[in-house]
C-alpha positions in Angstrom: -46.4 -49.8 82.8 -43.5 -51.7 84.3 -40.3 -50.9 82.5 -39.2 -53.9 80.4 -35.5 -54.1 81.1 -33.1 -56.5 79.4 -32.7 -58.4 82.6 -36.6 -58.7 83.1 -36.8 -59.9 79.5 -34.3 -62.7 80.1 -36.2 -63.8 83.2 -39.7 -63.8 81.5 -39.2 -65.8 78.2 -42.8 -66.5 77.8 -44.2 -62.9 78.2 -46.3 -62.0 75.3 -45.4 -59.1 73.0 -47.2 -57.4 70.2 -44.9 -58.3 67.5 -47.8 -58.9 64.8 -49.3 -55.5 65.6 -45.9 -54.0 64.8 -45.9 -55.5 61.3 -43.5 -58.4 62.2 -44.2 -61.9 60.9 -43.9 -65.0 63.2 -40.7 -66.3 61.7 -39.1 -62.8 62.0 -40.1 -62.6 65.8 -38.5 -66.1 66.1 -35.4 -64.8 64.4 -35.2 -61.7 66.6 -35.3 -64.2 69.7 -32.6 -66.4 68.1 -30.3 -63.4 67.7 -30.8 -62.2 71.2 -30.9 -65.6 72.9 -34.0 -64.4 74.7 -37.2 -62.6 74.0 -36.7 -58.9 73.1 -37.7 -56.0 75.4 -40.4 -53.7 74.3 -37.7 -51.3 73.3 -35.8 -53.9 71.3 -39.0 -55.0 69.6 -39.8 -51.5 68.6 -36.4 -51.0 67.1 -36.4 -54.3 65.1 -40.1 -53.7 63.9 -39.2 -50.5 62.2 -35.7 -51.4 61.0 -37.0 -54.6 59.6 -40.0 -52.8 57.9 -40.1 -52.8 54.2 -39.4 -49.1 54.1 -36.1 -49.4 56.0 -34.6 -52.9 55.3 -35.7 -53.4 51.7 -36.5 -57.1 52.6 -38.5 -57.8 49.5 -36.3 -55.8 47.0 -32.7 -56.2 47.9 -32.4 -59.4 46.1 -33.0 -57.6 43.0 -31.4 -54.3 43.9 -28.0 -56.0 44.0 -28.0 -56.0 40.2 -27.2 -52.3 40.5 -23.8 -53.2 42.1 -23.3 -56.4 40.1 -23.8 -54.8 36.8 -22.4 -51.4 37.6 -20.2 -49.9 34.9 -16.7 -48.8 35.6 -16.8 -45.1 36.5 -13.8 -43.0 37.5 -16.3 -40.2 38.7 -18.1 -42.4 41.4 -16.7 -41.5 44.8 -19.3 -43.0 47.1 -21.8 -45.5 45.9 -24.9 -47.4 47.1 -25.1 -48.0 50.9 -24.6 -44.4 52.3 -27.0 -41.7 52.8 -26.4 -40.6 49.1 -24.2 -41.3 46.2 -21.3 -38.9 45.4 -19.6 -38.3 42.0 -16.6 -36.3 41.0 -17.5 -33.4 38.7 -14.0 -32.0 38.2 -12.0 -29.0 39.6 -12.0 -30.7 43.0 -15.8 -30.5 43.4 -18.0 -33.5 44.3 -21.7 -33.6 43.9 -24.0 -35.7 45.9 -27.7 -36.4 44.9 -30.6 -38.8 45.7 -34.2 -39.1 45.3 -36.7 -40.7 47.7 -40.4 -41.3 48.1 -42.9 -39.8 50.7 -46.0 -41.2 49.1 -48.3 -42.6 51.8 -47.7 -39.6 54.4 -48.6 -37.2 51.4 -51.9 -38.8 50.9 -52.8 -38.8 54.6 -51.8 -35.2 55.1 -50.7 -33.5 51.8 -48.9 -30.5 53.1 -46.8 -32.0 55.9 -46.2 -35.2 54.1 -44.8 -33.4 51.0 -42.9 -30.8 53.2 -41.3 -33.4 55.3 -40.3 -35.3 52.2 -38.2 -32.3 51.1 -36.9 -31.9 54.6 -35.7 -35.6 54.8 -33.8 -35.8 51.5 -32.3 -32.5 52.1 -30.7 -33.9 55.4 -29.6 -37.0 53.6 -27.5 -34.6 51.3 -26.3 -32.5 54.3 -25.2 -35.8 56.1 -22.8 -36.5 53.3 -20.9 -33.3 54.1 -22.4 -31.2 51.3 -24.2 -27.9 51.1 -27.7 -28.5 49.7 -28.1 -26.3 46.5 -31.2 -27.4 44.8 -34.3 -29.7 45.0 -36.7 -31.4 42.4 -40.1 -33.0 42.8 -41.4 -35.8 40.5 -45.0 -36.1 41.3 -47.9 -38.4 40.2 -51.6 -37.9 41.1 -55.0 -39.5 40.2 -57.2 -38.3 37.5 -57.0 -34.5 37.3 -60.6 -33.9 37.6 -61.1 -36.3 40.5 -62.1 -34.5 43.9 -59.5 -36.3 45.8 -56.9 -35.0 43.4 -58.1 -31.5 44.1 -57.5 -32.3 47.8 -54.0 -33.8 47.5 -52.3 -31.8 44.8 -52.7 -28.3 46.1 -51.6 -29.4 49.6 -48.6 -31.4 48.4 -47.5 -28.6 46.1 -47.8 -26.0 48.8 -45.8 -28.2 51.2 -43.0 -28.6 48.7 -42.9 -25.0 48.0 -43.4 -23.9 51.5 -40.4 -26.0 52.9 -38.1 -25.6 50.0 -38.7 -21.8 49.7 -38.1 -21.3 53.4 -34.9 -23.3 53.1 -33.8 -21.0 50.4 -33.2 -23.9 47.9 -34.3 -23.5 44.3 -36.7 -26.0 42.8 -35.2 -26.7 39.3 -37.3 -29.5 37.9 -39.5 -32.5 38.2 -42.7 -33.8 36.7 -46.5 -33.7 37.3 -48.3 -36.7 36.0 -52.1 -37.5 36.2 -53.4 -41.1 35.9 -56.3 -42.7 37.5 -54.1 -45.6 38.7 -52.6 -43.0 41.3 -56.1 -42.4 42.9 -55.5 -43.1 46.6 -51.9 -43.5 46.2 -50.1 -40.3 44.8 -46.3 -40.5 44.5 -44.6 -37.7 46.0 -40.9 -38.2 45.2 -38.3 -35.6 46.2 -34.7 -35.2 45.1 -32.0 -33.0 46.5 -28.4 -32.2 45.1 -25.5 -30.9 47.3 -22.0 -29.6 46.6 -18.8 -30.2 48.4 -15.0 -30.5 47.8 -13.7 -34.0 47.8 -12.1 -33.6 51.2 -15.5 -32.7 52.8 -17.2 -36.1 52.3 -18.6 -37.4 55.4 -19.9 -41.1 56.1 -22.4 -42.5 58.6 -20.2 -44.5 61.0 -19.4 -44.4 64.6 -15.7 -45.1 65.3 -13.2 -44.2 67.9 -13.9 -45.6 71.5 -14.9 -42.9 73.8 -16.2 -40.6 71.2 -19.3 -38.8 72.1 -22.8 -39.5 70.4 -24.4 -36.0 70.1 -28.0 -35.5 69.1 -28.8 -32.0 67.8 -31.5 -30.2 66.1 -35.3 -30.1 67.0 -36.6 -31.8 70.2 -38.2 -35.2 69.9 -42.0 -35.4 69.8 -44.7 -37.8 69.2 -45.2 -37.0 65.4 -44.2 -39.5 62.9 -44.6 -42.7 65.1 -46.0 -45.2 62.7 -44.9 -43.3 59.7 -42.5 -46.0 58.7 -44.1 -49.3 60.1 -47.4 -49.8 61.7 -46.4 -48.8 65.1 -48.9 -46.9 67.3 -48.4 -45.7 70.8 -51.2 -47.7 72.2 -49.2 -50.9 71.4 -46.9 -50.1 74.5 -49.2 -47.9 76.7 -52.9 -48.2 76.3 -53.6 -45.6 79.0 -51.4 -43.1 77.6 -52.3 -40.1 75.1 -54.4 -40.8 72.1 -53.0 -42.2 69.0 -50.3 -40.0 67.7 -50.1 -38.6 64.1 -48.3 -40.9 61.6 -47.3 -38.0 59.5 -44.2 -36.0 60.6 -44.6 -32.1 61.1 -41.8 -30.1 59.5 -40.3 -26.7 60.5 -38.1 -25.4 57.6 -36.6 -22.6 59.7 -35.3 -25.0 62.2 -33.9 -27.0 59.3 -32.2 -24.0 57.9 -30.5 -23.4 61.2 -29.5 -27.1 61.3 -28.0 -26.8 57.8 -25.9 -23.8 58.4 -24.8 -25.2 61.9 -23.9 -28.6 60.4 -21.8 -26.9 57.7 -19.9 -24.9 60.3 -19.3 -28.0 62.3 -17.9 -29.7 59.1 -15.7 -26.6 58.3 -14.1 -26.8 61.8 -13.5 -30.6 61.4 -15.5 -31.5 64.5 -17.4 -34.5 63.1 -16.0 -38.0 62.9 -19.3 -39.6 61.7 -22.8 -38.3 61.1 -26.3 -39.5 60.2 -29.5 -37.8 59.8 -32.7 -38.7 61.6 -35.3 -39.7 59.2 -37.4 -43.0 58.9 -37.3 -45.0 62.1 -35.6 -42.0 64.0 -33.1 -42.8 66.7 -33.6 -46.4 66.0 -31.9 -46.0 62.6 -29.5 -43.4 63.5 -27.9 -45.2 66.5 -28.0 -48.8 64.9 -26.7 -47.6 61.5 -23.9 -45.5 63.0 -22.9 -48.3 65.4 -23.1 -51.0 62.7 -20.9 -49.1 60.3 -18.3 -48.2 63.0 -15.6 -50.2 64.6 -17.1 -50.7 68.0 -20.2 -50.5 69.9 -22.4 -47.7 71.4 -23.9 -46.8 74.7 -27.0 -44.3 74.7 -28.6 -42.8 77.8 -32.2 -42.4 76.3 -33.5 -40.3 79.1 -31.0 -37.5 78.1 -32.8 -37.0 74.7 -34.6 -33.6 74.6 -38.3 -34.0 74.4 -41.2 -31.7 73.6 -43.7 -34.2 74.9 -42.8 -35.6 78.4 -45.3 -38.3 78.2 -43.3 -40.2 75.5 -42.3 -43.7 76.4 -38.8 -45.1 75.7 -40.2 -47.1 72.8 -41.8 -44.0 71.4 -38.6 -41.9 71.6 -36.8 -44.6 69.8 -39.5 -44.7 67.0 -40.2 -41.0 66.7 -39.6 -39.5 63.3 -39.8 -35.9 64.4 -38.0 -33.8 61.8 -34.9 -31.5 61.8 -32.6 -33.8 63.9 -29.1 -35.2 63.3 -26.8 -37.4 65.1 -23.0 -37.0 65.1 -20.0 -38.8 66.5 -17.5 -36.3 68.0 -14.1 -36.7 69.6 -14.3 -35.8 73.3 -11.7 -32.9 72.7 -14.0 -31.4 70.2 -17.3 -31.9 71.9 -17.2 -28.5 73.8 -16.6 -26.6 70.6 -19.3 -28.7 68.9 -21.9 -27.7 71.5 -20.7 -24.1 71.4 -21.4 -23.7 67.6 -24.8 -25.5 68.1 -25.6 -22.8 70.7 -24.6 -20.0 68.4 -27.1 -21.3 65.8 -29.8 -21.9 68.5 -29.7 -25.5 67.8 -30.3 -27.7 70.9 -27.4 -30.2 71.2 -27.1 -32.9 73.7 -24.5 -35.8 74.4 -26.6 -38.8 74.6 -23.9 -41.4 74.6 -20.5 -42.8 73.6 -18.8 -45.2 71.3 -17.7 -48.2 73.3 -15.1 -51.0 72.8 -17.6 -53.8 72.5 -19.8 -54.8 69.6 -23.2 -54.0 71.1 -25.7 -51.2 70.9 -26.7 -50.7 74.6 -29.5 -48.2 75.4 -30.4 -47.2 79.0 -33.3 -45.5 80.4 -33.1 -44.0 83.9 -30.2 -46.4 84.8 -32.0 -49.5 83.6 -30.8 -51.3 80.4 -33.7 -51.5 77.9 -31.7 -52.5 74.6 -28.8 -54.9 74.3 -28.4 -55.8 70.6 -25.9 -56.5 68.0 -26.2 -53.3 65.9 -25.8 -55.0 62.5 -28.6 -57.3 63.3 -30.9 -54.2 63.5 -29.4 -52.1 60.7 -28.0 -54.3 58.1 -29.0 -58.0 58.8 -32.7 -57.8 58.4 -34.8 -60.4 56.6 -34.2 -61.1 53.0 -37.3 -62.3 51.0 -37.2 -64.2 47.8 -40.8 -63.4 47.0 -42.3 -65.4 44.2 -42.9 -63.5 41.1 -44.5 -64.5 37.8 -45.5 -62.6 34.5 -49.1 -61.5 34.9 -51.5 -63.5 32.7 -53.2 -60.3 31.6 -50.2 -59.0 30.0 -50.5 -60.8 26.7 -53.9 -59.4 26.0 -52.7 -55.9 27.0 -49.8 -56.1 24.6 -52.0 -57.4 21.8 -54.3 -54.7 22.1 -52.1 -52.5 19.8 -52.6 -48.7 20.0 -51.4 -48.5 16.4 -54.7 -49.8 15.3 -56.8 -47.2 17.0 -58.8 -44.9 14.7 -56.7 -41.8 13.3 -57.7 -38.4 12.3 -59.7 -38.6 9.1 -58.7 -35.2 7.7 -56.6 -32.1 8.4 -59.2 -30.5 10.5 -59.4 -33.6 12.7 -55.7 -33.7 12.9 -55.5 -30.1 14.1 -58.3 -30.6 16.7 -56.3 -33.6 18.2 -53.1 -31.5 18.4 -55.0 -28.9 20.4 -56.6 -31.7 22.6 -53.1 -33.1 23.4 -51.4 -29.7 24.2 -54.3 -28.9 26.5 -54.6 -32.2 28.3 -53.5 -32.2 31.9 -50.4 -34.2 31.5 -49.2 -32.1 28.3 -50.4 -28.8 29.5 -48.2 -26.1 31.0 -47.3 -26.9 34.6 -46.6 -23.2 35.7 -49.6 -23.3 38.1 -47.4 -25.7 40.0 -43.9 -24.4 39.4 -44.8 -20.8 40.0 -45.3 -21.8 43.7 -41.6 -22.7 43.9 -38.6 -20.3 43.9 -36.4 -21.4 41.0 -33.7 -18.8 41.2 -33.0 -18.3 45.0 -29.3 -18.3 45.7 -28.6 -16.9 42.3 -26.8 -20.0 40.6 -29.9 -21.4 38.7 -29.1 -21.6 34.9 -31.9 -23.5 33.9 -35.2 -24.6 35.5 -38.7 -25.9 34.6 -39.9 -26.2 32.0 -36.4 -26.9 30.3 -35.4 -30.4 29.7 -33.2 -30.4 32.7 -32.5 -28.1 35.6 -29.0 -26.8 35.8 -27.1 -25.2 38.6 -23.7 -23.3 38.5 -21.5 -24.6 41.1 -18.3 -22.4 40.6 -18.9 -18.7 39.8 -15.3 -18.2 38.5 -15.0 -21.2 36.1 -18.7 -21.6 35.4 -18.7 -25.4 36.2 -22.2 -26.7 36.5 -24.4 -29.8 36.9 -27.6 -30.6 35.2 -30.4 -32.9 36.6 -33.5 -34.5 35.0 -36.1 -37.0 36.5 -38.4 -39.2 34.3 -40.6 -42.1 34.4 -43.5 -43.3 32.3 -45.8 -45.7 34.3 -47.8 -46.4 31.0 -44.8 -47.7 29.3 -43.8 -49.7 32.3 -47.2 -51.2 32.5 -46.9 -52.6 29.0 -43.3 -53.8 29.4 -41.5 -53.1 32.8 -38.1 -54.0 31.5 -38.3 -51.6 28.5 -40.3 -49.1 30.7 -37.4 -48.7 33.1 -35.0 -48.3 30.3 -37.1 -45.7 28.6 -37.2 -43.7 31.9 -33.4 -43.8 32.1 -33.0 -42.9 28.4 -35.4 -40.0 28.7 -33.6 -38.4 31.6 -30.2 -39.1 30.0 -31.4 -37.4 26.8 -32.8 -34.4 28.8 -29.5 -33.8 30.4 -27.7 -34.1 27.2 -30.1 -31.8 25.4 -29.0 -28.9 27.6 -25.3 -29.6 26.9 -24.3 -31.6 30.0 -22.6 -35.0 29.9 -24.6 -37.6 31.8 -22.6 -39.2 34.7 -24.7 -41.0 37.2 -28.2 -42.2 38.3 -30.5 -42.3 41.3 -33.8 -44.0 41.1 -37.1 -44.2 43.2 -38.8 -47.3 42.4 -42.6 -47.0 43.1 -44.7 -50.3 42.8 -47.7 -52.1 44.4 -47.6 -54.9 46.8 -44.6 -57.3 46.8 -46.9 -60.1 48.1 -48.6 -60.0 44.5 -46.3 -62.2 42.2 -47.4 -60.1 39.2 -46.3 -56.9 41.0 -43.0 -58.6 42.0 -42.3 -59.6 38.4 -42.9 -56.0 37.3 -40.3 -55.0 40.0 -37.8 -57.6 39.1 -38.0 -56.7 35.4 -37.7 -53.1 36.0 -34.6 -53.5 38.1 -33.2 -55.8 35.4 -33.9 -53.3 32.6 -32.5 -50.3 34.6 -29.3 -52.1 35.7 -28.7 -53.4 32.1 -29.3 -49.9 30.7 -27.0 -48.3 33.1 -24.3 -50.7 32.3 -24.7 -49.9 28.5 -24.7 -46.0 29.0 -21.9 -46.1 31.6 -24.1 -44.3 34.3 -23.9 -46.2 37.6 -26.7 -46.1 40.1 -25.5 -44.3 43.3 -28.5 -44.9 45.4 -32.2 -44.2 45.7 -35.3 -45.6 47.3 -37.9 -48.3 46.9 -41.6 -47.7 47.6 -43.9 -50.7 47.8 -47.5 -51.2 48.8 -48.7 -48.5 46.6 -52.2 -49.9 45.9 -55.7 -49.4 46.8 -57.5 -52.7 47.7 -56.3 -55.1 44.9 -55.6 -52.4 42.4 -51.8 -51.4 42.2 -50.5 -48.3 40.6 -48.9 -48.6 37.3 -45.1 -49.7 38.0 -43.4 -46.4 38.1 -39.7 -46.4 38.2 -38.7 -42.7 38.5 -35.0 -42.2 37.3 -33.0 -39.2 37.9 -29.8 -38.6 35.9 -27.0 -36.1 36.9 -24.7 -34.6 34.3 -21.7 -32.2 34.3 -21.1 -29.2 32.0 -17.7 -27.4 32.0 -19.2 -24.0 31.2 -22.9 -23.2 31.8 -22.7 -20.1 29.6 -22.6 -22.8 26.7 -25.8 -24.5 27.8 -28.6 -25.1 25.3 -32.0 -23.9 26.2 -35.3 -25.3 24.7 -36.8 -22.0 23.5 -37.1 -21.3 19.8 -36.3 -17.6 19.4 -34.5 -16.6 16.3 -36.6 -16.3 13.1 -34.8 -17.9 10.1 -33.1 -20.6 12.0 -33.6 -24.2 10.7 -35.4 -27.0 12.6 -33.8 -30.3 12.4 -35.1 -33.6 13.7 -32.5 -36.0 15.0 -33.2 -39.8 15.0 -35.7 -42.2 13.5 -39.5 -41.9 13.6 -41.5 -45.1 13.5 -45.0 -46.2 14.0 -44.9 -46.3 17.7 -48.0 -45.3 19.7 -48.3 -47.9 22.6 -48.6 -46.1 25.9 -48.5 -42.7 24.0 -50.0 -39.5 24.9 -52.1 -39.5 21.9 -53.7 -43.0 22.6 -54.5 -41.8 26.2 -55.9 -38.3 25.4 -57.9 -39.1 22.2 -58.9 -42.7 23.0 -58.4 -43.2 26.7 -56.5 -46.3 25.7 -53.6 -48.1 27.0 -52.2 -51.3 25.1 -49.5 -52.5 22.7 -45.8 -52.2 23.2 -44.0 -49.1 24.3 -41.4 -47.6 21.9 -38.4 -49.6 21.1 -35.2 -48.8 23.1 -31.9 -48.4 21.4 -29.4 -47.4 24.0 -26.4 -47.0 21.6 -28.6 -44.6 19.6 -29.4 -42.7 22.9 -25.5 -42.6 23.6 -24.9 -41.3 20.1 -27.7 -38.8 20.2 -26.3 -37.4 23.6 -22.9 -37.0 22.1 -24.1 -35.0 19.2 -26.2 -32.8 21.5 -23.4 -32.2 23.8 -20.8 -31.4 21.1 -23.3 -29.1 19.2 -23.9 -27.2 22.5 -20.2 -26.9 23.2 -19.3 -25.8 19.7 -22.2 -23.4 19.2 -23.9 -25.4 16.4 -27.5 -25.3 17.8 -29.2 -22.4 19.6 -32.0 -24.6 21.1 -32.7 -28.3 21.6 -35.7 -30.3 23.1 -35.9 -34.0 23.5 -38.9 -35.8 22.1 -41.0 -37.8 24.5 -44.5 -37.7 25.7 -46.7 -36.3 23.0 -44.1 -36.7 20.2 -42.8 -34.0 17.9 -45.7 -31.7 18.0 -45.6 -31.4 21.8 -41.9 -30.6 21.6 -42.3 -28.0 18.9 -45.3 -26.3 20.7 -43.3 -26.1 24.0 -40.3 -24.6 22.3 -42.2 -22.2 20.2 -44.3 -21.0 23.1 -41.2 -20.6 25.3 -39.4 -18.5 22.7 -42.3 -16.7 21.3 -41.5 -17.6 17.7 -43.5 -19.8 15.3 -42.5 -22.5 13.0 -43.3 -23.7 9.5 -43.0 -27.6 9.4 -42.7 -29.9 6.5 -43.6 -33.6 6.7 -40.6 -35.7 5.6 -40.9 -38.2 2.8 -42.1 -41.5 3.9 -44.0 -40.3 7.0 -47.7 -39.5 7.3 -48.6 -36.2 9.0 -50.1 -38.2 11.9 -47.1 -40.2 12.6 -44.7 -37.3 12.0 -46.6 -35.3 14.7 -47.6 -38.0 17.3 -45.2 -40.9 17.2 -43.3 -41.4 20.5 -40.2 -43.1 19.0 -37.3 -42.7 21.5 -33.8 -41.6 20.8 -34.9 -38.3 19.2 -34.5 -34.6 19.6 -35.5 -31.5 17.7 -32.8 -28.6 17.3 -32.8 -25.2 16.1 -29.7 -24.6 13.9 -28.3 -21.2 12.7 -28.1 -21.2 8.8 -24.4 -20.5 9.2 -24.0 -23.8 11.1 -26.2 -26.1 9.1 -23.4 -27.6 6.9 -21.2 -28.2 10.0 -24.0 -29.7 12.0 -25.2 -32.0 9.2 -21.4 -33.1 8.5 -21.1 -34.0 12.2 -24.2 -36.0 12.3 -23.3 -37.8 8.9 -19.8 -38.6 10.3 -21.3 -40.1 13.3 -24.2 -42.1 11.7 -27.0 -40.0 13.2 -30.1 -39.7 11.0 -31.0 -36.0 10.6 -33.7 -34.2 8.6 -34.5 -30.6 8.1 -38.2 -30.4 9.1 -38.9 -26.7 8.9 -37.8 -23.2 9.7 -38.6 -20.7 12.7 -40.9 -18.1 11.3 -44.0 -15.9 12.2 -46.4 -16.2 15.1 -48.0 -19.6 14.3 -47.0 -23.3 13.8 -48.0 -24.3 10.4 -47.7 -27.9 9.2 -47.5 -27.3 5.6 -50.5 -28.8 3.6 -52.4 -29.6 6.8 -53.3 -26.8 9.3 -52.1 -23.6 11.0 -52.1 -22.9 14.9 -51.6 -19.3 15.9 -49.3 -19.3 19.0 -51.8 -17.0 20.9 -54.5 -19.9 20.5 -51.9 -22.5 21.5 -50.8 -20.7 24.6 -54.4 -20.1 25.8 -55.1 -23.8 25.6 -51.8 -24.9 26.9 -51.9 -22.7 29.9 -55.4 -22.6 31.0 -55.7 -26.3 32.0 -54.2 -26.5 35.5 -55.7 -23.2 36.7 -59.1 -24.3 35.6 -58.8 -27.4 37.6 -57.0 -26.3 40.7 -57.0 -22.4 40.8 
């Protein structure tokens, strides 16, 4: 092909370019021509096409995402907010923590192992780019029906990819979720979270400042994998005579990433980096344009200096490649030699590919010819903004009117017992150890709590025992019934999970997984979820620090349930005071905090027993959630409870079963006055937790709850080797354990 230079583009204004094949709309292409004052070169078109894609530009979502900034609560802890690679919060003692969750949904369906593995690799580099040492990962997952053949194809590969990459990096996997629902058939959700730790002075940002500073690309060589992973780009677009269509899914090398991590941390320690950006979605197109856009000048890049592992790559493909394990740094000239020396020590390839310039243009050259000359902000930060039409779906009234509370209930104690067993053995409520046993939870030695605890917890200072806790939650069934309330319930559950371990919730990250934004009904769900989450974060005082939007999650005309996944980070001054979920000590008293109501819309019981979705989700009371958290944190700190577990999917009986099985101690439960056994066991009312209180602490605990206005009821005692609901049934722990633990091995093992 004839190289399409900037000069040639100016001389051939009518030359046709494959803008539509690259996913650009006609008006978007016209806007690019307007920005440049000419038609784009092939390389410029490639850059705009990926950077203006939905994945990179948030063009359909940013009008709604701005609420997270506009409604953000005041927070003394927030050090870096939305707009950087990840948010950063102050956790005390001079430490800062950065955390973020992102999606790798579509690649994980196409190639489950590499799709999930590179999802972990990408989010780890986001954390690294902030200046932090990554210390743990989490994996909120959603798959189709558990017994569907394609779930048996996707799930084992995705889990192996997450475990394989994370274990090789030496990062503990401390939490997440595994949820099954037919709506995710063909569109599994593979979300990945990473958390990192640094000192305040170690924070780094993605910006290219300082005329004459060097642009250094380091890490793995650039290959053809990942082209088309973010947009619809395929290599034939630019060179039909070249190699066959390249894989859209990136291929990861965790050992290369481990070297990259240690190399980067040493570069930070010697203060050799002025600005830094990881190469993820859109590859060099993203890294160069974002660094230049956020800096004070321009940038010149010599693209033919980029180290390749495939010499047949065209300039466009080099710019588009999403090859993994790569970073781009801005380095002062006097420090460049030492930078390269450290990279060589770690066996990390590093190459000066350009420098920061005085101007305000991003200029890219190939073998002496200029192929890109653009304003970097127009690529990185000034993409299209869509105000897509949205409207409440017409089917929602009928769905909400189909009240789950009207479903047939168990006729007698035997049927009630049978439904408990069906619930705890169902794929969503069964033990997830088949998945989590493939992950190393304790590598590094600072894991305090991990699956199946309410939240993962990591010690970040071995002398003071300062620690952080993290939980992710999201219930697509609730959000399908009411996306505003569903998003708030996701936040409330993650907030409650963190507090249940004794940590104080500080900040939020989110991964918003939805169907096509071109469907007004889906766009309404998205708008409502954003509004609900922003309102709830303001009430609870937990700012959104960043996150990810994943759209077009649907098969044909069928979208997934709206699935806002919310991660909450909390801080605990002394991890030795944390509260686990296990019921261990016979004689301790079981107390239920909160109000239990007739709330079954979207419940696990309605799904497992009746395969039903309808009605309204549980009511949200954010002030009650805040009060519950305060009580759980105080009780943990002051030694008033020995165990705590939040109530969510499956209601009280699911929580009690999990805590009893974890601790190996049975329980005798008494149904409180005013509740039927059925409602007591299966209601999913929010704002509740169950705790184990030593007898010596009962008066003090009850007095604290009464003083703060929190409803509390003693509902039983820890005793024996069975769970007995007095007057109804008895379930031996060995029977429960066998049913609870056999489901996933039977499906996937």
